[in-house]
C-alpha positions as CSV (number, residue, x, y, z in Angstrom):
1,M,0.0,0.0,0.0
2,N,1.6,3.2,-1.2
3,G,1.9,5.9,1.4
4,F,-1.6,7.2,1.7
5,I,-1.9,5.7,5.2
6,T,1.1,7.6,6.4
7,D,1.3,10.8,4.6
8,W,-1.9,12.8,4.8
9,V,0.1,16.1,5.0
10,R,1.3,15.6,1.4
11,H,-2.3,15.3,0.3
12,H,-3.5,18.4,2.1
13,A,-0.4,20.3,0.9
14,R,-1.5,19.7,-2.6
15,T,-5.3,20.3,-2.1
16,T,-5.5,23.0,0.6
17,P,-1.9,24.3,0.8
18,S,-2.8,27.6,2.5
19,R,-5.0,26.1,5.1
20,R,-3.9,26.4,8.7
21,A,-2.4,23.1,9.8
22,V,-0.7,23.5,13.2
23,V,-0.5,26.2,15.9
24,D,2.0,26.1,18.7
25,L,0.6,28.3,21.4
26,S,3.8,28.7,23.5
27,S,6.0,29.9,20.7
28,R,3.2,31.4,18.6
29,R,4.3,29.5,15.6
30,Q,1.7,28.4,13.1
31,R,2.1,26.6,9.7
32,S,0.0,26.1,6.7
33,Y,-0.2,22.6,5.1
34,R,2.3,23.7,2.5
35,E,4.7,24.8,5.2
36,L,4.1,21.7,7.4
37,D,4.8,19.4,4.4
38,D,8.1,21.2,3.7
39,R,9.2,21.0,7.4
40,V,8.2,17.3,7.7
41,G,10.2,16.6,4.5
42,R,13.2,18.4,6.0
43,I,13.0,16.4,9.2
44,A,12.7,13.2,7.1
45,R,16.0,14.2,5.4
46,V,17.6,14.7,8.8
47,L,16.5,11.2,9.7
48,L,17.9,9.7,6.5
49,D,21.2,11.5,7.2
50,L,21.2,9.8,10.6
51,N,20.8,6.4,8.9
52,V,17.3,5.9,10.1
53,G,15.5,3.4,7.9
54,P,12.3,1.4,7.8
55,G,11.5,-0.3,11.1
56,D,14.1,1.7,13.1
57,R,12.8,3.5,16.2
58,V,13.0,7.3,16.6
59,G,12.5,8.5,20.2
60,V,11.2,11.9,21.4
61,L,11.6,13.1,24.9
62,S,10.0,16.5,25.0
63,L,7.3,18.8,26.3
64,N,4.5,19.4,23.9
65,S,5.2,21.3,20.7
66,T,4.2,21.2,17.1
67,D,7.8,19.8,16.6
68,V,6.6,16.5,18.1
69,L,3.9,16.1,15.5
70,E,6.3,17.0,12.8
71,I,8.8,14.4,14.0
72,V,6.1,11.7,14.1
73,L,5.1,12.5,10.5
74,A,8.7,12.6,9.3
75,T,9.4,9.3,11.0
76,W,6.5,7.7,9.1
77,R,7.7,9.3,5.9
78,V,10.9,7.3,6.1
79,G,9.1,4.1,7.3
80,A,10.4,4.3,10.8
81,I,8.7,3.8,14.2
82,Y,7.9,6.7,16.5
83,L,8.9,6.0,20.1
84,A,6.9,8.1,22.6
85,L,8.7,8.7,25.9
86,N,7.1,9.9,29.1
87,F,9.2,12.9,30.3
88,R,7.9,12.5,33.8
89,L,9.8,9.2,34.3
90,T,13.1,9.0,36.1
91,A,16.3,8.4,34.2
92,K,16.3,4.8,35.4
93,E,12.8,4.2,34.1
94,L,13.6,5.9,30.8
95,G,16.8,3.9,30.5
96,F,14.8,0.7,30.7
97,I,12.5,1.8,27.9
98,I,15.3,3.1,25.7
99,G,17.2,-0.2,26.3
100,D,14.1,-2.2,25.4
101,A,13.2,-0.2,22.3
102,E,16.7,0.4,21.0
103,P,16.1,3.7,19.1
104,V,18.5,4.8,16.4
105,A,17.9,8.5,17.0
106,M,16.6,10.5,20.0
107,F,15.2,14.0,19.9
108,A,15.4,15.5,23.4
109,D,14.0,18.8,24.7
110,T,16.7,21.0,26.4
111,T,14.3,21.2,29.3
112,F,15.4,17.7,30.2
113,A,19.2,18.2,29.7
114,D,20.0,16.8,33.1
115,T,18.0,13.6,32.5
116,V,19.5,13.2,29.1
117,A,23.0,13.6,30.6
118,G,22.2,10.6,32.8
119,L,20.9,8.6,29.8
120,R,23.6,9.2,27.2
121,A,26.6,7.0,26.8
122,D,29.4,7.3,24.3
123,D,28.8,3.8,23.1
124,D,25.0,3.7,23.0
125,G,24.9,3.9,19.2
126,I,22.1,6.6,19.4
127,A,22.2,9.9,17.6
128,W,21.0,12.4,20.2
129,I,19.6,15.7,18.8
130,A,18.8,18.6,21.1
131,M,15.6,20.7,20.5
132,D,13.7,23.3,22.5
133,G,10.2,23.1,21.2
134,S,10.1,26.8,20.4
135,G,12.1,27.1,17.2
136,G,15.2,28.4,19.0
137,D,18.8,28.0,17.9
138,T,19.3,24.3,18.5
139,E,20.9,21.4,16.7
140,F,17.5,20.3,15.6
141,E,16.6,23.6,13.9
142,R,20.1,24.0,12.4
143,R,19.9,20.5,10.8
144,I,16.4,21.2,9.5
145,A,17.5,24.5,7.9
146,G,20.2,22.8,5.9
147,A,18.2,19.8,4.8
148,A,16.6,19.2,1.4
149,P,13.0,18.0,1.8
150,V,12.1,14.4,1.2
151,A,8.9,14.6,-0.8
152,D,7.7,11.0,-1.2
153,P,7.0,8.5,1.6
154,V,8.3,5.0,1.6
155,T,5.9,2.3,0.8
156,A,3.9,1.3,3.9
157,D,1.7,-1.7,4.7
158,P,-1.1,-1.6,7.2
159,A,0.6,-4.3,9.3
160,D,3.8,-2.2,9.6
161,P,4.5,-0.8,13.1
162,C,4.6,3.0,13.2
163,M,4.3,3.8,16.9
164,L,5.6,2.4,20.1
165,M,4.0,3.5,23.4
166,Y,4.8,2.0,26.7
167,S,2.0,1.3,29.1
168,S,1.5,4.0,31.8
169,G,2.8,1.7,34.5
170,T,-0.1,1.8,37.0
171,T,1.1,-1.6,38.0
172,G,4.7,-0.6,37.9
173,T,5.7,-2.7,34.9
174,P,5.8,-0.9,31.5
175,K,5.1,-2.8,28.3
176,G,5.6,-1.5,24.8
177,V,2.4,-1.4,22.8
178,V,3.1,-1.9,19.1
179,I,0.7,0.3,17.1
180,T,0.6,-0.3,13.3
181,H,-0.4,2.0,10.4
182,G,-3.6,-0.1,10.0
183,M,-4.5,0.5,13.7
184,I,-4.0,4.2,13.2
185,L,-6.1,4.3,10.1
186,A,-8.9,2.3,11.8
187,A,-8.9,4.7,14.7
188,L,-9.1,7.6,12.4
189,V,-12.2,6.0,10.8
190,N,-13.7,5.7,14.3
191,G,-13.2,9.5,14.5
192,I,-16.6,9.8,12.8
193,A,-18.2,9.2,16.2
194,F,-16.3,12.2,17.6
195,G,-17.3,14.6,14.8
196,V,-13.8,14.8,13.3
197,G,-13.9,16.6,10.0
198,P,-12.1,19.3,8.0
199,E,-13.4,22.1,10.2
200,I,-12.0,20.6,13.4
201,V,-9.6,22.7,15.5
202,S,-8.2,20.3,18.1
203,Y,-6.6,21.4,21.4
204,A,-3.9,19.2,23.1
205,A,-2.8,20.2,26.6
206,L,-2.2,16.6,27.8
207,P,1.3,15.2,27.0
208,L,1.6,14.0,23.4
209,F,3.5,10.9,24.6
210,H,0.1,9.6,25.6
211,I,-2.5,8.1,23.2
212,A,-5.3,10.3,24.5
213,A,-3.5,13.5,23.4
214,I,-2.0,12.4,20.1
215,M,-5.2,10.6,19.0
216,G,-7.6,13.0,20.8
217,F,-7.4,14.9,18.5
218,S,-4.0,16.0,17.1
219,L,-3.4,13.3,14.5
220,P,-7.1,13.0,13.5
221,A,-7.2,16.8,12.9
222,L,-4.3,16.6,10.5
223,F,-5.8,13.5,8.8
224,A,-9.1,15.4,8.2
225,G,-7.3,18.5,7.0
226,G,-8.2,20.5,10.0
227,T,-6.0,22.3,12.6
228,A,-4.1,20.9,15.5
229,V,-3.4,23.4,18.3
230,I,-0.7,22.4,20.8
231,E,-0.2,23.6,24.3
232,R,3.3,23.1,25.8
233,Q,1.9,21.9,29.1
234,F,-1.4,22.2,30.9
235,D,-2.1,25.4,32.8
236,P,-5.6,26.3,33.9
237,D,-5.4,30.0,32.9
238,R,-3.9,29.2,29.5
239,F,-6.6,26.6,29.0
240,F,-9.4,29.2,29.6
241,D,-7.5,31.7,27.4
242,A,-7.4,29.2,24.5
243,I,-11.0,28.0,24.9
244,G,-12.3,31.5,24.9
245,D,-10.2,32.7,22.0
246,R,-12.7,33.0,19.1
247,E,-10.0,33.6,16.5
248,L,-8.2,30.4,17.5
249,G,-11.6,28.7,17.2
250,I,-11.0,25.5,19.2
251,T,-13.8,22.9,18.6
252,H,-12.5,19.6,20.2
253,F,-10.4,18.6,23.2
254,F,-9.9,15.8,25.7
255,L,-9.1,16.1,29.4
256,V,-8.8,13.5,32.2
257,P,-11.2,13.5,35.1
258,A,-8.6,15.0,37.5
259,I,-8.2,18.1,35.3
260,W,-12.0,18.4,34.8
261,A,-12.4,18.3,38.6
262,G,-9.6,20.9,39.1
263,L,-11.0,23.3,36.5
264,R,-14.4,23.2,38.2
265,A,-12.8,25.0,41.2
266,H,-11.3,27.7,39.0
267,P,-13.0,31.1,39.1
268,R,-13.0,31.3,35.2
269,A,-14.9,28.0,34.9
270,T,-18.2,29.9,35.2
271,T,-17.2,33.0,33.1
272,T,-15.6,31.4,30.0
273,D,-17.5,31.3,26.7
274,Y,-17.8,27.7,25.6
275,S,-20.1,28.3,22.7
276,G,-17.5,27.3,20.1
277,I,-16.9,23.9,21.6
278,Q,-18.4,21.0,19.5
279,G,-16.8,18.1,21.4
280,A,-15.5,18.1,25.0
281,F,-14.4,14.6,26.1
282,G,-13.0,12.9,29.2
283,G,-11.5,9.5,29.9
284,A,-8.6,7.5,31.3
285,E,-10.8,7.0,34.3
286,S,-14.5,7.0,34.8
287,L,-16.0,10.5,35.1
288,P,-18.0,10.9,38.3
289,P,-21.7,11.7,37.3
290,A,-21.7,14.7,39.7
291,L,-18.8,16.2,37.7
292,I,-20.6,15.6,34.4
293,Q,-23.7,17.3,35.8
294,W,-21.8,20.3,37.1
295,W,-20.2,21.0,33.7
296,F,-23.4,20.4,31.8
297,Q,-25.1,23.1,33.8
298,R,-22.3,25.4,32.6
299,G,-22.9,24.6,29.0
300,V,-20.2,21.9,28.6
301,P,-21.6,18.4,27.9
302,I,-18.6,16.1,28.6
303,R,-18.7,13.0,26.6
304,E,-17.0,10.0,28.4
305,V,-14.6,7.9,26.3
306,Y,-13.4,4.5,27.2
307,G,-10.2,3.4,25.5
308,M,-6.6,2.2,26.0
309,T,-3.2,2.5,24.3
310,E,-3.9,-1.1,23.3
311,T,-6.9,0.1,21.3
312,T,-5.2,3.1,19.7
313,G,-7.4,5.4,21.8
314,G,-11.2,5.2,22.0
315,A,-13.2,2.0,22.0
316,T,-16.5,3.4,23.3
317,V,-18.0,6.9,23.6
318,I,-21.2,8.4,24.9
319,Q,-23.2,10.5,22.4
320,A,-23.9,14.1,23.0
321,Q,-27.6,13.6,23.2
322,D,-27.1,11.1,26.1
323,V,-25.4,13.8,28.3
324,P,-26.2,14.2,31.1
325,G,-29.1,11.6,31.2
326,M,-26.7,8.7,30.8
327,A,-24.0,10.1,33.1
328,G,-21.9,7.2,34.3
329,S,-22.0,5.3,31.0
330,A,-19.1,5.1,28.6
331,G,-21.6,4.8,25.8
332,K,-21.5,2.3,22.9
333,T,-18.7,0.8,20.8
334,L,-17.2,2.7,18.0
335,L,-17.7,1.7,14.4
336,L,-14.7,-0.7,14.1
337,V,-14.8,-2.1,17.6
338,E,-16.5,-5.3,18.9
339,A,-17.0,-5.9,22.6
340,R,-18.0,-8.7,24.8
341,I,-18.2,-9.1,28.6
342,V,-16.9,-12.4,29.9
343,Q,-17.2,-14.2,33.3
344,P,-14.1,-15.8,35.0
345,D,-15.2,-19.2,33.8
346,G,-15.3,-18.0,30.2
347,R,-19.1,-17.7,29.7
348,P,-20.7,-14.6,28.3
349,A,-22.1,-12.3,30.9
350,A,-25.9,-11.8,31.0
351,T,-27.3,-8.3,30.4
352,G,-26.5,-6.1,33.3
353,E,-24.0,-8.7,34.8
354,P,-20.5,-7.4,35.5
355,G,-17.6,-9.2,33.9
356,E,-14.3,-8.5,32.2
357,L,-14.5,-6.4,29.1
358,W,-12.9,-8.0,26.0
359,L,-12.4,-6.0,22.8
360,R,-11.7,-7.0,19.2
361,G,-11.2,-5.1,15.9
362,P,-8.6,-3.4,13.6
363,T,-7.7,-0.8,16.3
364,V,-6.6,-3.6,18.8
365,L,-3.0,-4.4,19.2
366,G,-1.5,-7.6,17.8
367,E,1.5,-7.7,20.1
368,Y,3.5,-6.1,22.9
369,W,7.1,-5.2,21.9
370,R,9.4,-8.2,22.5
371,R,7.0,-9.6,25.1
372,P,5.4,-12.8,23.7
373,E,4.3,-13.9,27.1
374,A,2.5,-10.7,27.8
375,T,0.9,-10.9,24.3
376,A,-0.3,-14.4,25.0
377,E,-1.8,-13.4,28.3
378,A,-3.6,-10.3,26.9
379,L,-5.0,-11.8,23.7
380,V,-7.5,-14.7,23.4
381,E,-8.2,-15.7,19.8
382,G,-7.9,-12.0,18.8
383,W,-9.8,-10.7,21.7
384,L,-8.0,-8.2,24.0
385,R,-8.6,-8.9,27.7
386,T,-8.8,-5.3,29.0
387,G,-8.5,-6.1,32.7
388,D,-11.5,-3.8,33.2
389,I,-14.8,-4.8,34.8
390,A,-17.8,-3.6,32.8
391,R,-21.5,-4.3,32.3
392,R,-23.8,-3.7,29.3
393,D,-27.4,-2.8,29.7
394,A,-30.3,-3.9,27.5
395,D,-29.9,-0.9,25.2
396,G,-26.2,-1.6,24.5
397,Y,-24.7,1.0,26.8
398,F,-21.5,0.1,28.5
399,Y,-20.6,1.0,32.1
400,I,-17.0,0.6,33.3
401,E,-17.2,-0.6,36.9
402,D,-13.5,-0.7,37.8
403,R,-10.2,-2.3,37.1
404,L,-10.3,-6.1,37.7
405,K,-7.4,-5.8,40.0
406,D,-9.0,-3.0,42.0
407,M,-12.2,-4.8,42.8
408,Y,-12.2,-6.4,46.3
409,I,-14.4,-8.9,48.1
410,S,-15.9,-7.9,51.4
411,G,-17.9,-10.5,53.3
412,G,-18.3,-12.5,50.0
413,E,-19.6,-9.5,48.1
414,N,-17.8,-7.8,45.2
415,V,-17.1,-4.2,45.8
416,Y,-16.2,-1.9,42.9
417,P,-14.3,1.1,44.2
418,A,-15.4,3.3,41.3
419,E,-19.0,3.1,42.5
420,V,-18.0,4.2,46.0
421,E,-15.8,7.0,44.7
422,A,-18.7,8.3,42.5
423,V,-20.9,8.6,45.6
424,L,-18.2,10.4,47.6
425,Y,-17.5,12.7,44.7
426,Q,-21.0,14.1,45.3
427,R,-19.7,15.7,48.5
428,P,-18.8,19.3,47.7
429,E,-15.8,19.3,50.1
430,I,-14.0,16.5,48.3
431,R,-11.6,17.4,45.5
432,E,-10.5,13.9,44.8
433,V,-10.9,10.4,46.3
434,A,-9.7,6.9,45.7
435,V,-11.0,3.7,47.4
436,I,-8.8,0.6,47.8
437,G,-9.4,-2.8,49.4
438,I,-7.4,-3.5,52.6
439,P,-7.2,-6.7,54.6
440,D,-9.9,-7.0,57.3
441,P,-9.9,-9.7,60.0
442,R,-13.7,-10.0,60.0
443,W,-14.7,-9.5,56.4
444,G,-11.6,-10.6,54.5
445,E,-11.3,-7.2,52.9
446,A,-12.8,-3.8,53.5
447,G,-12.6,-0.4,51.9
448,C,-10.2,2.4,52.6
449,A,-11.1,5.8,51.2
450,I,-8.1,8.1,50.6
451,V,-9.5,11.7,50.4
452,A,-8.1,15.0,49.3
453,L,-10.3,18.0,50.3
454,N,-10.9,21.3,48.6
455,E,-9.1,24.3,50.1
456,G,-10.7,25.4,53.3
457,A,-12.8,22.2,53.9
458,R,-12.4,20.5,57.2
459,E,-11.9,16.8,57.8
460,D,-15.3,15.3,58.9
461,E,-15.2,11.6,58.7
462,A,-18.6,11.3,60.5
463,A,-20.3,13.3,57.7
464,L,-18.8,11.1,55.0
465,R,-19.9,7.9,56.8
466,A,-23.4,9.3,57.2
467,Y,-23.5,10.1,53.5
468,C,-22.4,6.6,52.5
469,T,-25.2,5.2,54.8
470,E,-27.7,7.1,52.7
471,H,-26.4,6.1,49.3
472,L,-24.6,2.7,49.6
473,A,-25.3,-0.8,50.8
474,K,-23.5,-1.3,54.1
475,Y,-20.9,-3.8,52.8
476,K,-19.7,-1.1,50.3
477,H,-19.0,1.5,53.1
478,P,-15.3,2.3,53.6
479,A,-14.1,1.0,56.9
480,R,-11.3,3.5,57.0
481,Y,-10.8,7.1,55.9
482,V,-7.4,8.7,55.3
483,F,-7.0,12.4,54.5
484,V,-4.1,13.5,52.2
485,D,-3.1,16.6,50.3
486,E,-3.3,14.9,46.9
487,L,-3.5,11.5,45.3
488,P,-0.5,10.1,43.4
489,R,-1.1,10.0,39.7
490,N,0.7,9.1,36.6
491,A,1.3,11.4,33.7
492,T,-2.1,10.7,32.2
493,G,-4.0,11.5,35.4
494,K,-4.7,8.0,36.5
495,V,-4.5,7.4,40.2
496,L,-1.7,5.0,41.1
497,K,-3.6,2.6,43.3
498,F,-0.7,0.3,43.7
499,E,1.1,3.1,45.4
500,L,-2.0,3.7,47.6
501,R,-2.1,0.0,48.5
502,R,1.6,0.2,49.4
503,R,1.1,3.2,51.7
504,F,-2.3,2.5,53.2
505,G,-3.1,-1.2,52.6
506,K,-2.2,-2.5,56.0
507,S,-4.6,-4.8,57.9
508,Q,-6.8,-2.9,60.4
509,T,-7.4,-4.7,63.6
């Protein structure tokens, strides 16, 4: 298959050359499709000069910038694989990933010079290129300026790997998810459900090393011939500036629940004009219904998305007309996704019965990088075992109950922490909360609620217990409450429950 999968920029440079393609908010750089095509071609030449070829890995360790998207597209133009690196990891953690992926070239933001110094070795065989994400005088920009653009992409096949993203590590063990050109293309087709089209102006404030940012909706915007707006890193005031900027014209964006919750407390949340927004989305964790209701009342219907890196982003989404009435649901499957819910003994779950969510389709990974044992564990006859507990109602709506490993059994009853958390989130004094199972001498396991309060709120365990009595069966009540300043989260906003279990999971006697 000749290049059309990988090189949409070439097409748009021919058909709509003057159309705005990318905007870098921090550096105020913006490029038309003609200019973007030229720059991607120049970076592709830099890669060829570094002896990067088909199948080689090209790593990027950087804060957000339009440069990151350009490197991704240039990597694909020469048939190589983009290696996304989480800049929030330690040098030791990054060293493991780099050693596992074996990149030929590494583009590294000068912001992380100290980390890079700890990673580089004279004999590592990697070409390290410094960049700054703002168009400054760096080796990256100097090489681009002197490069002759590569115009034509190499021949690509849908089965060819094009992206390598390592799992977020909520269990502490990263695995490389191999994403192919075919998976990307299928995910772009699924973009129909999100309203992706030529008029889209996407906004990315989450880190581009994560699937939720790059596929929601930076790459889809460029695929459709729209505009991808990139924020260097999330800042609440800059977010409200961008959303309210009518000239910028943002239409679509994706945020994680922790950020949606934090923005709710910002004074500009109730004064910003959201009238230009066509699609506001949330995911990575279930969105508390109370949070969805709050934003809906301010004119922002948040549509919950369920997905994974292993599914190239979204697998289900709630439709706009179902917000807020179906708050708590992750909607229905996307066009090219099949789903089933399976019991531990392998039988299909009945309607409304919780079980493990399995997914299948062209967006689903075929393998983990160099981890055949992990691949065999995750895939069953082409079905991906997500590790998430879900149920499906009679109308086909999915509800994500919790992670399979986060469920606990108290007195013989299954308890899903997400359900308890959703109730506690209704309390106005709670900023964020996580519930874990801890050993209990009487019930086997019991709940422990780790709570972070809004500024000025007082710790009132008795009030929280009374509220749970009104809204939850007794076996679901947390037996213990712990108050903290904030919850530990990974770079995508997911709560690190393994860390909470390590800190607070001692038996209570």
